[in-house]
TORKOL-4160 file (C-alpha; in steps of 0.2 Angstrom, whole numbers, padded with zeros to 4 digits, m for minus):
167
<pt num="1" X="0697" Y="0783" Z="0380"/>
<pt num="2" X="0680" Y="0778" Z="0373"/>
<pt num="3" X="0686" Y="0760" Z="0370"/>
<pt num="4" X="0692" Y="0759" Z="0388"/>
<pt num="5" X="0675" Y="0765" Z="0394"/>
<pt num="6" X="0666" Y="0752" Z="0384"/>
<pt num="7" X="0677" Y="0738" Z="0391"/>
<pt num="8" X="0673" Y="0744" Z="0408"/>
<pt num="9" X="0655" Y="0744" Z="0405"/>
<pt num="10" X="0656" Y="0726" Z="0398"/>
<pt num="11" X="0666" Y="0720" Z="0413"/>
<pt num="12" X="0653" Y="0728" Z="0425"/>
<pt num="13" X="0639" Y="0720" Z="0416"/>
<pt num="14" X="0648" Y="0703" Z="0417"/>
<pt num="15" X="0651" Y="0705" Z="0436"/>
<pt num="16" X="0633" Y="0710" Z="0438"/>
<pt num="17" X="0628" Y="0694" Z="0430"/>
<pt num="18" X="0639" Y="0684" Z="0441"/>
<pt num="19" X="0633" Y="0692" Z="0456"/>
<pt num="20" X="0615" Y="0689" Z="0451"/>
<pt num="21" X="0619" Y="0670" Z="0448"/>
<pt num="22" X="0627" Y="0669" Z="0465"/>
<pt num="23" X="0612" Y="0677" Z="0474"/>
<pt num="24" X="0600" Y="0665" Z="0465"/>
<pt num="25" X="0611" Y="0650" Z="0470"/>
<pt num="26" X="0611" Y="0656" Z="0488"/>
<pt num="27" X="0592" Y="0658" Z="0488"/>
<pt num="28" X="0590" Y="0641" Z="0481"/>
<pt num="29" X="0601" Y="0633" Z="0495"/>
<pt num="30" X="0592" Y="0643" Z="0508"/>
<pt num="31" X="0575" Y="0637" Z="0501"/>
<pt num="32" X="0582" Y="0619" Z="0501"/>
<pt num="33" X="0587" Y="0620" Z="0519"/>
<pt num="34" X="0570" Y="0625" Z="0524"/>
<pt num="35" X="0562" Y="0610" Z="0517"/>
<pt num="36" X="0570" Y="0597" Z="0528"/>
<pt num="37" X="0556" Y="0585" Z="0534"/>
<pt num="38" X="0561" Y="0569" Z="0543"/>
<pt num="39" X="0551" Y="0559" Z="0557"/>
<pt num="40" X="0552" Y="0543" Z="0565"/>
<pt num="41" X="0541" Y="0537" Z="0580"/>
<pt num="42" X="0537" Y="0521" Z="0589"/>
<pt num="43" X="0521" Y="0516" Z="0597"/>
<pt num="44" X="0528" Y="0519" Z="0614"/>
<pt num="45" X="0531" Y="0510" Z="0631"/>
<pt num="46" X="0514" Y="0503" Z="0633"/>
<pt num="47" X="0514" Y="0484" Z="0630"/>
<pt num="48" X="0501" Y="0478" Z="0617"/>
<pt num="49" X="0491" Y="0490" Z="0607"/>
<pt num="50" X="0474" Y="0484" Z="0603"/>
<pt num="51" X="0464" Y="0474" Z="0599"/>
<pt num="52" X="0450" Y="0486" Z="0594"/>
<pt num="53" X="0433" Y="0481" Z="0587"/>
<pt num="54" X="0436" Y="0491" Z="0571"/>
<pt num="55" X="0451" Y="0497" Z="0561"/>
<pt num="56" X="0460" Y="0510" Z="0571"/>
<pt num="57" X="0473" Y="0524" Z="0568"/>
<pt num="58" X="0488" Y="0521" Z="0578"/>
<pt num="59" X="0496" Y="0536" Z="0587"/>
<pt num="60" X="0515" Y="0532" Z="0588"/>
<pt num="61" X="0518" Y="0542" Z="0604"/>
<pt num="62" X="0536" Y="0540" Z="0607"/>
<pt num="63" X="0544" Y="0552" Z="0594"/>
<pt num="64" X="0562" Y="0548" Z="0590"/>
<pt num="65" X="0565" Y="0562" Z="0578"/>
<pt num="66" X="0553" Y="0575" Z="0570"/>
<pt num="67" X="0563" Y="0588" Z="0560"/>
<pt num="68" X="0550" Y="0600" Z="0552"/>
<pt num="69" X="0537" Y="0595" Z="0566"/>
<pt num="70" X="0526" Y="0587" Z="0553"/>
<pt num="71" X="0521" Y="0572" Z="0563"/>
<pt num="72" X="0508" Y="0573" Z="0577"/>
<pt num="73" X="0511" Y="0560" Z="0590"/>
<pt num="74" X="0493" Y="0564" Z="0598"/>
<pt num="75" X="0484" Y="0559" Z="0582"/>
<pt num="76" X="0497" Y="0548" Z="0573"/>
<pt num="77" X="0495" Y="0559" Z="0557"/>
<pt num="78" X="0509" Y="0565" Z="0547"/>
<pt num="79" X="0505" Y="0582" Z="0538"/>
<pt num="80" X="0515" Y="0586" Z="0522"/>
<pt num="81" X="0522" Y="0603" Z="0524"/>
<pt num="82" X="0527" Y="0604" Z="0506"/>
<pt num="83" X="0523" Y="0596" Z="0489"/>
<pt num="84" X="0535" Y="0583" Z="0484"/>
<pt num="85" X="0540" Y="0565" Z="0485"/>
<pt num="86" X="0541" Y="0557" Z="0502"/>
<pt num="87" X="0547" Y="0539" Z="0508"/>
<pt num="88" X="0537" Y="0530" Z="0522"/>
<pt num="89" X="0541" Y="0514" Z="0531"/>
<pt num="90" X="0530" Y="0504" Z="0543"/>
<pt num="91" X="0537" Y="0490" Z="0554"/>
<pt num="92" X="0528" Y="0480" Z="0567"/>
<pt num="93" X="0530" Y="0466" Z="0580"/>
<pt num="94" X="0516" Y="0456" Z="0588"/>
<pt num="95" X="0514" Y="0440" Z="0598"/>
<pt num="96" X="0506" Y="0424" Z="0591"/>
<pt num="97" X="0488" Y="0425" Z="0588"/>
<pt num="98" X="0477" Y="0433" Z="0580"/>
<pt num="99" X="0489" Y="0439" Z="0566"/>
<pt num="100" X="0492" Y="0457" Z="0562"/>
<pt num="101" X="0487" Y="0469" Z="0548"/>
<pt num="102" X="0494" Y="0487" Z="0547"/>
<pt num="103" X="0488" Y="0499" Z="0533"/>
<pt num="104" X="0496" Y="0515" Z="0527"/>
<pt num="105" X="0484" Y="0528" Z="0521"/>
<pt num="106" X="0485" Y="0544" Z="0511"/>
<pt num="107" X="0470" Y="0555" Z="0513"/>
<pt num="108" X="0458" Y="0541" Z="0518"/>
<pt num="109" X="0465" Y="0529" Z="0504"/>
<pt num="110" X="0474" Y="0513" Z="0508"/>
<pt num="111" X="0491" Y="0513" Z="0499"/>
<pt num="112" X="0501" Y="0499" Z="0506"/>
<pt num="113" X="0500" Y="0486" Z="0520"/>
<pt num="114" X="0510" Y="0473" Z="0530"/>
<pt num="115" X="0502" Y="0457" Z="0536"/>
<pt num="116" X="0506" Y="0442" Z="0546"/>
<pt num="117" X="0494" Y="0427" Z="0547"/>
<pt num="118" X="0490" Y="0420" Z="0564"/>
<pt num="119" X="0506" Y="0411" Z="0571"/>
<pt num="120" X="0505" Y="0393" Z="0573"/>
<pt num="121" X="0522" Y="0387" Z="0579"/>
<pt num="122" X="0531" Y="0403" Z="0583"/>
<pt num="123" X="0527" Y="0415" Z="0598"/>
<pt num="124" X="0529" Y="0431" Z="0588"/>
<pt num="125" X="0529" Y="0438" Z="0571"/>
<pt num="126" X="0536" Y="0454" Z="0562"/>
<pt num="127" X="0532" Y="0463" Z="0546"/>
<pt num="128" X="0535" Y="0479" Z="0537"/>
<pt num="129" X="0533" Y="0489" Z="0521"/>
<pt num="130" X="0539" Y="0504" Z="0512"/>
<pt num="131" X="0533" Y="0516" Z="0499"/>
<pt num="132" X="0537" Y="0532" Z="0489"/>
<pt num="133" X="0522" Y="0544" Z="0488"/>
<pt num="134" X="0519" Y="0560" Z="0478"/>
<pt num="135" X="0511" Y="0572" Z="0491"/>
<pt num="136" X="0503" Y="0589" Z="0490"/>
<pt num="137" X="0505" Y="0601" Z="0503"/>
<pt num="138" X="0493" Y="0597" Z="0517"/>
<pt num="139" X="0491" Y="0579" Z="0513"/>
<pt num="140" X="0489" Y="0567" Z="0527"/>
<pt num="141" X="0498" Y="0550" Z="0530"/>
<pt num="142" X="0494" Y="0538" Z="0544"/>
<pt num="143" X="0494" Y="0520" Z="0549"/>
<pt num="144" X="0479" Y="0510" Z="0554"/>
<pt num="145" X="0478" Y="0493" Z="0564"/>
<pt num="146" X="0466" Y="0480" Z="0557"/>
<pt num="147" X="0451" Y="0475" Z="0568"/>
<pt num="148" X="0453" Y="0463" Z="0582"/>
<pt num="149" X="0472" Y="0463" Z="0581"/>
<pt num="150" X="0487" Y="0470" Z="0591"/>
<pt num="151" X="0505" Y="0475" Z="0589"/>
<pt num="152" X="0518" Y="0476" Z="0603"/>
<pt num="153" X="0521" Y="0493" Z="0609"/>
<pt num="154" X="0538" Y="0495" Z="0617"/>
<pt num="155" X="0556" Y="0492" Z="0614"/>
<pt num="156" X="0556" Y="0501" Z="0597"/>
<pt num="157" X="0548" Y="0486" Z="0588"/>
<pt num="158" X="0533" Y="0495" Z="0580"/>
<pt num="159" X="0538" Y="0511" Z="0570"/>
<pt num="160" X="0532" Y="0523" Z="0557"/>
<pt num="161" X="0544" Y="0534" Z="0548"/>
<pt num="162" X="0545" Y="0546" Z="0533"/>
<pt num="163" X="0555" Y="0559" Z="0525"/>
<pt num="164" X="0555" Y="0571" Z="0510"/>
<pt num="165" X="0566" Y="0565" Z="0497"/>
<pt num="166" X="0579" Y="0578" Z="0492"/>
<pt num="167" X="0578" Y="0579" Z="0473"/>
């Protein structure tokens, strides 16, 4: 009888371990589920944006998707809700002259840019760039338009997008 009791104790301990492992896996899945961050926005139905006399942050006002509500369409700023690796893209369309420069910033520092020289023979130009960034919670990412330049602001030509990479 003592051996049977010892066997039951071992079986109960094994089941408790399996239960704890299952609870840990469920907690990890729930945590992962809460960390979904994806946004995409376009400048909006406004014709040309710019030119401005100085470098200017673009507010991409027409939000296509904003899972996690981390992109602010009034300011044009994405706020990282979690630390992690994020992927961002910027694309633009502009007409002819003068050329276009867009700069992607993280916390006041330029990270990447896209640029087109003034068009000579074509009536429009396009450009884009993408980058992975390691961000801390609360970091800000945004796009600025170079001085005395413009982008076309309708028809989903000029966009800013990003997402938290699921690792």
